[in-house]
C-alpha positions, -999 to 999 in steps of 0.1 A, spaced: 30 -156 400 12 -172 370 17 -158 335 -3 -174 308 -12 -164 273 -45 -146 268 -60 -155 234 -92 -137 241 -75 -104 246 -54 -110 214 -86 -115 195 -100 -83 209 -69 -64 197 -71 -78 162 -109 -72 160 -103 -35 169 -77 -32 141 -99 -50 116 -127 -26 124 -106 0 105 -86 -21 81 -117 -39 67 -138 -8 64 -152 -7 28 -140 21 5 -160 38 -22 -146 50 -55 -113 41 -71 -82 51 -52 -46 56 -64 -35 26 -45 -59 5 -65 -40 14 -96 -5 10 -83 -8 -26 -72 -25 -55 -90 -59 -43 -103 -73 -78 -100 -66 -76 -62 -84 -43 -61 -113 -59 -80 -117 -88 -57 -113 -66 -26 -143 -47 -37 -167 -74 -50 -157 -102 -25 -138 -87 4 -123 -110 30 -112 -104 65 -77 -90 68 -52 -116 81 -33 -110 113 -2 -101 93 -20 -75 72 -35 -60 104 0 -56 119 15 -42 87 -12 -16 85 -9 -7 122 28 -3 119 27 21 91 -2 41 103 11 45 138 45 58 127 27 84 106 4 94 134 33 100 158 56 118 133 29 142 121 2 142 148 -15 174 137 -20 164 100 -52 147 89 -55 128 56 -72 148 28 -86 132 -4 -80 149 -37 -99 135 -67 -86 140 -102 -99 122 -133 -121 101 -110 -91 88 -90 -90 95 -53 -56 105 -40 -50 106 -2 -15 119 5 -1 111 40 10 147 48 -5 170 22 7 202 39 44 192 36 40 170 4 54 141 23 48 104 21 56 82 52 65 45 47 79 17 69 99 -13 59 115 -44 73 144 -40 48 178 -33 62 186 4 61 221 -5 50 209 -22 18 179 0 11 177 18 -23 147 41 -29 150 37 -67 140 0 -62 107 9 -45 88 13 -78 54 11 -62 63 38 -37 76 60 -65 45 55 -86 24 65 -56 45 96 -50 43 106 -87 5 102 -84 6 126 -55 27 150 -75 -1 150 -101 -27 156 -74 -8 185 -58 5 201 -89 41 196 -78 73 181 -92 89 177 -58 80 155 -29 95 141 3 98 106 15 102 95 52 111 58 57 110 41 91 132 10 91 116 -11 118 146 -34 122 173 -7 114 202 -24 98 196 -56 118 224 -46 142 218 -27 174 209 1 179 177 0 160 152 10 145 163 37 122 147 65 101 158 83 70 144 109 46 147 117 9 137 147 -13 125 136 -47 125 158 -78 105 144 -107 101 156 -143 68 166 -158 72 137 -182 75 112 -154 44 126 -137 24 126 -169 35 91 -179 27 77 -145 -7 93 -145 -15 79 -180 -7 45 -166 -30 50 -137 -58 61 -159 -53 31 -181 -55 7 -151 -86 26 -139 -102 19 -173 -95 -18 -168 -110 -18 -133 -141 1 -145 -146 -24 -173 -142 -53 -148 -168 -38 -125 -192 -33 -154 -189 -68 -169 -181 -88 -138 -150 -102 -154 -117 -99 -134 -91 -75 -150 -56 -87 -159 -34 -97 -130 -7 -71 -132 11 -83 -102 46 -72 -90 69 -100 -84 67 -98 -46 30 -88 -44 16 -124 -47 32 -133 -14 8 -112 6 -23 -113 -15 -54 -126 3 -72 -133 -30 -45 -155 -46 -68 -186 -47 -91 -167 -70 -63 -163 -96 -58 -199 -108 -50 -187 -143 -19 -167 -132 18 -174 -125 12 -157 -91 -11 -186 -82 14 -212 -92 41 -195 -71 19 -192 -41 8 -228 -44 44 -240 -46 53 -220 -15 24 -236 5 37 -270 -4 
């Protein structure tokens, strides 16, 4: 028996994933306003092909959601010109996956997830939401993986303040699209590690960090 690697098949698999991941989006989505607006700007005006890592991250998260809630289809709700696409609208539930250890995980530290959920609270007119987290490596000790769920109760003030922030960033993006000038790089400390447009941000600390890591 001969067993050899098949790079041609590997390429076919990634091409199939990229056909969905790289599909252009119209409008401004809530996710554009949670993460760095400069990344959202470049993704629209000069999109690049998703890396293998980005393809696998997308595939991991989407496949978990599809198996957990197979009958639920994504529905887009647009408020103030912001497109919101909750994972499971019927149950007001967001599905996430992470490589963090379930033993050390703290949902309060996932600021970007919470901002997204607060945005969906605005879209659904609710102050309560559920979060499902798939821990792909469990607690890094067999048996794994692992899954846990949380019920989140927000205040109206939290929802309103979060939405005001989203609208502010939306204004920055719209001005950037109108003038052709990139918006500020409002990048979370970890976000630069996975950004495919980092080389276009030479004026930022994110660029310096990424450059230092490459060396």
